[in-house]
N, C-alpha and C positions, 0 to 999 in steps of 0.2 A: 297950501295943502302939502303934506309931507309926501315924499316919494313912496313910502309904504302905503299910504292911503290911496294914491293914484294907482299903484299896482293892484290893490285890493279891488278897486272899481273895475280895472281892466279884467281881472279874474272873473268878477261877477258877470260882466258883459259876455265873456267867452262862454261861461256856463249857461247863460240864458240862450245864447245862440244854439248851443248843443241841445238845450231843452226844447226849443221850438219844434224840432222834429218829433219829439216824443210826446209832448203834451199839448201842442197846438198854439197858435198865435194868441188866442184869448187868454189862456192861462199865463203865458209868458208876459203879455202886456200887463196883466194884473200884478205879476211878480215884480216887474220893473217899477211900477208905481210904488209898491210897498218898499222895495229896496231903496228907491230915491228918498222916501220919507225917513229912512233909517240912516241917512247920510252916506249910503253906498258902501257900507262896510260889512253888511250881512248878506248872506247868499239866499235869495228868495227862490232859487231854482228848484223845481221838483223834477229831478232827473238829470241835472246838469253833470258835467264831467268833473272829476276830482272830488276830494273830500269837501263836504258842505261847510262853507265858512259860517261863522257865527254859531256853530253847533257846540263849541267848546272842545276841549281835548277829548281824545278817545278814551275808552274804558281803562286802558292801561295807565291813564294819568288822572283818573277820578273824574268822570264826566257827569256827575250829579246823581240824582236818585236812581237806584237800580243799577248803577254802573259798577263794573268790576273794580276790585281794589288794585292799587299799583302793582305792576309786574304780572298780573293775571293769575296769581297763585291763590288757591283756597278761596275762591270768590264765588258768589252766587251768580247764576246766569243773568245776562242782560236780556232785554226784551226787544224782539224784532216784530214788526207788523208787515203783512203783505196783503195786497188787494185780492188777487184771484188765487185759486188753489194751485195752479201751475207754477206761479211765482213762489208761493209759500213752500212748495215741495222742494224747489231748488235751495231756498234759504235753510230749510231743515237739514238737507243733506250736506250742505257746505258748512253750516255753523255747528252741526253736531250737538253735543251736550252743552256747548258754551252759550246757547241762546234759547230762550223760550219764544216760540214763533206763534203769533196769533194771526189767523187768516180772517179776512173781512167778508168776502163773498163766498157763500157756501155752494154745495152741490145743487145742480139743477137750476141755478140762478143765472140770468142773462146779464153779464157785466155791461153790455151796451146801454141797458136801460136802468141800471142800478144807481140809486141815489143814496149817499151816505146818511145813516141815521145818527141820532145823537150819541148812541152807544158806540157806533163806528168811529165818530170823531173823538170820543173819549179814548178809545183803543189806540188811535193814531197818536193822540197827545201823550198817552202814557208810554208809548214805545220809545226806545233809545235810538232806533234806526228803522227806516221804512223803505220797502221796495214795492214797486208796482210794474206792470207790464209796459205801459206806454203806447205810443202810436195811436192815441185817442181811444184805446179800448175802453178805458174807464172815464170816458168823457164827462159823464154826469157827476163824477166825484172830484172834478177840477177844483171846486171851491174848497172842499175839505183838504185837498193836497196843498193848495195855496196856503191855507190857514196854518197847517203844521209846518210847512217849509219856512214861512215868514216868521215863525216863532223860534227859528234856529235849529229845527230838527234836520238831521241828514236824511234826505229823501232821494231815491235813485230809481231810474227806469232800467230794467234789466235788458232792454233792447238798445241801449245807448251806444254800444260798440258795433252795431251792425252797420255795414257800409250801405249807403243809399242805393248803390248799384244793385244790391241784392233784393231790395224791397220792391214789392209789387204795388203799382198804382193803377187800378182798374179805371177805365174811362168813366164809368158811372160814379166813381169815387174821386173824381179829379180834385187835386189839391191835397189829398190825404193818402197816406199809405195804408195798405191792408194790414191790420194789426195781428192777424192770426199766425204769427211766425212759428209758434210752438208746433204747428202741424208738420213742419219739416224738422226732424230731429237734429240735423246738422245745423240748422239755423238757431234752434233753441239752445244749442250748446254754447252759443255766444253769451246767453244769459247766465250760464254757470260761471263763465269767466268774469262777468261784471260783478256777481255776488262775491266771488272769491277776492277780487281786487278791492271792492269797497269795504268788505268786512276786515280785510287786512289793513286798510287805512284807518278804519274806525278802532280796531283793536290790534295794533301792530305787534304786541307781545305774543299773539297767537296766530300771526299771519301764516307761518309755516304749516300749522295744523289745517287752516282753511284751504291752503293750496293742496295739501295731501288729500283732504276730503273731496275737493273739486276734481282732482285727477282720478280718484277712484270712481267717482260718479260718472265722469266723462267716458271712462272705459265701458261702463254699463250702457251708456247711451250709444256708444259706437256699436255695441252688440245689438241694441234695439233697432238702430237704423238699418243694420244689415238684415235683420229679420224682416222688417217691413219691406225692404227692397226685394228680398228673395221671395217673399210671399206674394206680393202684388204681381211679380213677374210671371207667376203661374196662371194668372187669369188669361184666358184666350185674348189675343191682342184686340180683336174686334169688340170684345166685351168690356174693355177697361173704361167704362163710362160711369161716373159717380154722380148720381142725382141726389141732392140733399135739400133740407129745408131752407138753408141760407148759405151764402157764399163764404163759408168758413174754411173751405178745404183747398183753396187755390195753391197755397204753398205745398200742401200734400200732393196735389196733382202734378205740380212742376217737378218736385223732388222724386216722385215715384212713378212718373210716366202714366198718368191717368188724365182723361178728359173730365173736367169737373163742371157741373151745372147746378146752380143754386136757384131756388124759387125766389127767395128774397135776396136783397143785396148784401153787401159787406156788413152793414149794420142792420140789426133786426128792427130798427126804427122805421125802415122803409117797408112799405106794404106791397105785397104781390097783387097785381091786377089780373083780370081775366085774360088779358093778352099774354101775360107771362105764363099763366097756367096752360093756355092753349099752345103756346110755342113749345113748351116742354112736352106736352102730350104728343105733339107731332114728332118731336125728336125720339121719344120713347118708342112710338109705334114704328117709325122708319128704321130705327137702329135695333129694334127687337131687344130692348133693354130688359133684363130679367128681373131686376130688383131696384127699388128706390129706398132711401133711408130717412128715418126720422132722427131727431136730435133730442137729447135729454133736457136741453135748456130752451127749446123752441116748440111752440104748439104744433101739433101734427096735422091740423085741418087742411093745409095746402097740399101736403104730401098725399093725403087720402083723396083729395080732389083730382090729383094726377092719376091715381089708380082707377077712379071712377071714369075719368075721361078716356083713358086707354081702353078700359073695358067696353065702353060704348063704341069703340072702333075695333072691337074683336081682338084686342091684344091683352092678355092677362099678365099683369105685372104685380109683384108682391112687395110687401115691406121686408127688406132684407135684414133689418135689425135696427136697433137704436144706437146711435153714435154719440160719443162725447165730443162736443165742439168747443163751447165757451166755458165749460165747467167740467171738472173731473167727477168721478163717482163718489159714493158715500165714504166719509172719513172712516179710517180704520180698516178699509178693504183694499185689496190689491188694485182695483180699478180707481180707488181714491188716491193713487199716486200718479205722477206723470208717466212713468214707464207703463204702469197698468192701463192707463187711459189710452195710450197710443197702441199698445199691444192689443187691447180689445178692439179698437177701431180697425187696425190692419187685419186682424183675424176675421172679424165679422164681414168686412168688405170682401176679402178674398174668398171666403166660403160661399157667400151669397151670390157672387158673380162668376162662380164656376172654377175658381182656383183651388189650390191645395194648401191647407193650413191646419195644424192640429187643433182640436176643439179647445184644449187648454192653453193655446197660445204659445208664446215663445218659451216659457218655462213651466208650462202646465199649471199655472195659477189661476187662469180664468175659469169662471163658472158659466156653463152653457145655460143662461137664463132665458126666460120666454122671449125677450127682445133680441136674442142672438140666434140668427138663422142657421138651421142645418143646411148643408149643401143640397142643391136640387137633385 
């Protein structure tokens, strides 16, 4: 075996080790089997580090159908695919006009439970480069990601540069990290860095443009992070208790100094039992929590059970608003962007729990919809 082949195998192994954190042991094991069957020269990693091997040259060198022409001049955009809206939004902002970005999982859809359809697989196969969140968020899409990765597509997890020391691993989710990193703006900024890096590797002729776009977007995210931090700080200290439908807000709580309680676990596959409901009712009554929150991608029946339980104990708690957790708002709206999503959440939470935030949010673009609570 040649030295080049041995190095290729070592590179694949390294990428698969990186992928294990993002996509889980089962997906990595399947990728290893397929890689071995291909003689160890292709990269079966979905989300591994570095440019995906076996994907062919980047668009600047003519990467196949839909690829840009050499040098990146006067070319049609290439196609990028992204699993969830939060990832698609990063790719759109960093790629700019150089890529057509197709999202897979739409508004109000729970990615924990989502299984790729035939059309989704076709979208992935037709894409030139693919991004997903990782950390098992899209666990039921594993087969689809394996399929496209083992066919030589460059597939990357936007969470792959995050240090494990930053990641949360709740006791009830032992062995897996909490995937809801986007709830901490500073954490999600790492995803912008990944997209800029990988697009620059895929399309090196335009790497400087991707870097400039990423830097401009990161400045906006810094402003967003500061707005969230400032707004949440106005909530009276004893009232900074965030009760939601499921545990999607742990990174939010850690970053912005809030105590977070979810009825369901990290994944919405887990069911809330009567004991969970009663435990939270007890907390709400004892702590005099003013409001609890529903989520756009999770059924509200458990949240309403909390309200009924607290009412039976002579404490009136209301729904403070509807939060975006695992999916953004409607496409084409401000809330259908990552910035709008987090702006909405911070503003709704702040106003419902007695803090001070403008109805229009950070930049006056929010709409005070029926699900958005007026301050008490």
